C-alpha positions as CSV (number, residue, x, y, z in Angstrom):
1,X,46.1,23.6,-14.4
2,X,48.6,25.4,-13.1
3,X,49.8,22.9,-10.4
4,X,49.4,20.3,-12.8
5,X,51.6,22.1,-15.2
6,X,54.5,22.6,-12.5
7,X,54.4,18.5,-11.5
8,X,54.6,18.0,-15.4
9,X,58.2,20.1,-15.7
10,X,59.3,18.5,-12.1
11,X,58.6,14.9,-12.5
12,X,58.5,14.4,-16.5
13,X,61.0,16.8,-17.5
14,X,63.6,18.1,-15.0
15,X,63.3,14.4,-13.2
16,X,64.1,12.7,-16.6
17,X,67.3,15.0,-17.9
18,X,66.1,18.4,-18.9
19,X,68.6,20.3,-17.8
20,X,67.8,24.0,-19.8
21,X,66.1,25.9,-17.3
22,X,64.8,28.1,-19.9
23,X,63.4,25.2,-21.1
24,X,61.8,24.5,-17.7
25,X,60.6,27.9,-17.0
26,X,58.5,28.2,-20.8
27,X,57.0,25.1,-20.5
28,X,55.9,25.8,-16.5
29,X,54.5,28.8,-18.4
30,X,52.7,27.9,-21.6
31,X,49.0,26.5,-20.8
32,X,49.1,22.8,-22.7
33,X,45.8,22.6,-22.2
34,X,44.8,25.4,-24.6
35,X,46.6,23.6,-27.5
36,X,44.7,20.1,-27.5
37,X,41.0,19.1,-27.8
38,X,38.8,20.3,-25.2
39,X,37.9,16.9,-24.7
40,X,41.7,15.9,-24.3
41,X,42.2,18.3,-21.8
42,X,41.8,16.4,-18.7
43,X,45.3,14.5,-20.3
44,X,47.1,17.7,-21.3
45,X,49.8,17.3,-18.9
46,X,50.3,13.4,-19.0
47,X,53.5,12.6,-20.8
48,X,52.3,11.3,-24.1
49,X,51.3,12.0,-27.2
50,X,47.4,12.9,-28.1
51,X,45.3,13.6,-31.1
52,X,44.7,17.0,-32.4
53,X,42.8,16.0,-35.4
54,X,43.9,15.4,-39.5
55,X,46.1,12.6,-38.2
56,X,48.3,14.6,-36.4
57,X,49.4,14.7,-32.9
58,X,51.1,16.9,-30.4
59,X,54.1,15.5,-28.8
60,X,54.7,14.2,-25.3
61,X,56.1,16.9,-22.9
62,X,59.5,15.2,-22.7
63,X,60.2,15.0,-26.6
64,X,58.9,18.8,-26.7
65,X,61.5,19.5,-24.1
66,X,64.2,17.4,-25.4
67,X,63.9,18.8,-29.1
68,X,64.0,22.7,-28.0
69,X,66.7,22.1,-25.6
70,X,68.7,20.2,-28.2
71,X,68.2,23.6,-30.8
72,X,70.1,25.2,-28.1
73,X,67.3,28.4,-28.5
74,X,68.0,31.4,-26.8
75,X,66.5,34.9,-26.7
76,X,66.8,36.4,-30.0
77,X,66.9,33.0,-32.0
78,X,66.0,32.6,-35.5
79,X,63.9,29.7,-35.4
80,X,62.0,27.6,-38.1
81,X,59.5,24.7,-37.3
82,X,58.3,22.4,-39.5
83,X,55.0,20.5,-38.6
84,X,53.9,23.2,-36.0
85,X,50.6,20.9,-35.5
86,X,48.4,23.1,-32.7
87,X,51.0,25.6,-32.2
88,X,52.7,24.4,-28.9
89,X,56.2,23.9,-29.5
90,X,56.1,27.5,-31.1
91,X,54.6,29.0,-28.1
92,X,57.2,27.6,-25.9
93,X,60.1,28.6,-28.1
94,X,58.4,31.9,-28.2
95,X,57.8,32.3,-24.7
96,X,61.8,31.6,-24.6
97,X,62.4,34.7,-26.7
98,X,62.8,33.1,-30.0
99,X,61.9,35.0,-33.1
100,X,59.5,31.5,-34.6
101,X,58.3,31.2,-38.1
102,X,56.1,27.8,-38.0
103,X,54.8,25.5,-41.2
104,X,51.7,23.7,-41.0
105,X,50.4,21.9,-44.1
106,X,47.4,21.2,-42.9
107,X,44.9,24.3,-43.5
108,X,42.6,23.3,-40.6
109,X,45.0,23.1,-38.2
110,X,47.1,26.3,-39.6
111,X,44.6,28.4,-39.1
112,X,43.3,26.9,-35.5
113,X,46.9,27.2,-34.5
114,X,47.5,30.8,-35.4
115,X,44.1,31.9,-33.9
116,X,45.4,30.2,-30.8
117,X,48.7,31.7,-30.7
118,X,47.5,35.3,-31.1
119,X,44.8,34.8,-28.9
120,X,47.4,33.7,-25.9
121,X,49.6,36.7,-27.0
122,X,52.7,34.2,-28.7
123,X,54.0,36.2,-31.1
124,X,54.5,33.3,-33.6
125,X,54.6,33.8,-37.5
126,X,52.3,30.5,-39.0
127,X,52.6,29.9,-42.6
128,X,50.2,27.2,-44.4
129,X,52.4,25.4,-46.4
130,X,54.5,22.4,-47.6
131,X,57.5,22.9,-44.8
132,X,59.4,20.1,-45.8
133,X,61.8,22.1,-48.1
134,X,61.7,24.9,-45.2
135,X,61.4,28.6,-45.9
136,X,64.8,30.0,-47.9
137,X,63.4,33.4,-48.0
138,X,64.0,33.5,-44.3
139,X,66.9,31.7,-44.1
140,X,69.1,31.4,-42.1
141,X,68.4,29.9,-38.9
142,X,69.5,29.0,-35.8
143,X,67.5,26.6,-35.5
144,X,65.3,24.1,-37.4
145,X,62.9,21.8,-35.8
146,X,61.1,19.6,-37.8
147,X,58.2,17.8,-35.5
148,X,57.6,14.9,-38.6
149,X,59.6,11.9,-39.5
150,X,61.5,11.7,-43.0
151,X,64.0,9.6,-44.8
152,X,66.6,11.9,-44.4
153,X,67.9,14.9,-43.3
154,X,67.0,17.3,-46.3
155,X,69.6,19.2,-47.8
156,X,67.5,22.3,-48.7
157,X,67.3,21.8,-44.6
158,X,70.9,22.3,-44.2
159,X,71.6,25.0,-46.4
160,X,69.1,27.3,-44.5
161,X,71.2,26.9,-40.9
162,X,73.3,29.8,-40.1
163,X,77.1,29.0,-38.8
164,X,76.6,26.7,-36.3
165,X,72.8,26.7,-36.5
166,X,71.2,23.3,-35.5
167,X,68.6,21.1,-37.0
168,X,66.5,18.5,-35.3
169,X,64.5,15.8,-37.1
170,X,64.0,12.9,-36.8
171,X,65.1,10.1,-39.1
172,X,64.2,6.4,-40.6
173,X,61.4,4.3,-41.3
174,X,57.8,5.3,-41.3
175,X,57.2,3.1,-38.1
176,X,60.7,4.2,-35.8
177,X,63.2,6.9,-35.9
178,X,66.5,8.1,-34.6
179,X,66.2,12.0,-33.4
180,X,69.3,13.4,-35.0
181,X,70.9,16.9,-34.3
182,X,73.2,18.6,-37.1
183,X,75.1,21.2,-36.3
184,X,76.0,23.3,-39.0
185,X,79.9,24.2,-39.4
186,X,81.3,27.5,-38.6
187,X,83.9,29.1,-41.4
188,X,86.8,27.0,-41.8
189,X,85.2,23.8,-40.4
190,X,85.4,21.2,-42.6
191,X,82.0,19.7,-42.1
192,X,78.8,19.6,-40.3
193,X,78.4,17.2,-37.4
194,X,75.5,15.1,-36.6
195,X,74.8,13.5,-33.1
196,X,72.2,10.7,-32.4
197,X,70.0,11.9,-29.4
198,X,68.2,8.2,-29.7
199,X,65.0,6.5,-30.6
200,X,61.8,7.9,-31.3
201,X,58.4,7.7,-33.4
202,X,57.2,10.4,-34.9
203,X,54.0,10.9,-37.7
204,X,55.6,11.3,-41.4
205,X,57.0,14.2,-42.8
206,X,54.4,14.4,-46.0
207,X,56.0,17.0,-48.7
208,X,58.7,17.0,-51.5
209,X,61.6,16.6,-48.9
210,X,59.5,13.6,-47.2
211,X,57.8,10.6,-48.0
212,X,56.2,10.7,-51.4
213,X,52.8,9.3,-50.8
214,X,49.5,11.0,-50.4
């Protein structure tokens, strides 16, 4: 699988515009095959989302790289991931030296991801909870990555960013969204800055700050 992983980094990430060397190195080391169901491991390095159970998916490698690159994560960065799924993105960010708190609302996925990350040696705090409102007791964060789509950028997440911190989240309808990056203002700056990073399609964010269907 190592050769397939390096080919993914070269062909699907670097060749498609991912420039952050730390992201490329981390994704060249983290074994994505360990984060997908055994019957799908032959597809682990295809540039496509894959089902992981409970109606959830692991995002395609390029979008994982794009979100992490946009978040500007470095060694020691305090990172919150909402929608941890199988734990792959959290592992990549931990590999980069991030101090990662990951939240997953589905107990089956959360338990499996926690065990997997521990077995692979990644230091990630993983909680099972409604993460749509973030983790105010652990804030502030240098980066918040939301791996599910909501109707808006939740105000509680904005308030949990450190000055200059970045919130990366898909926002739009349940069927099509735009990937947004909101950068929190530094002291003295008037407003947060929001950027549109392009069209995406994610599973819906559920919970108090997401969609209100069960």
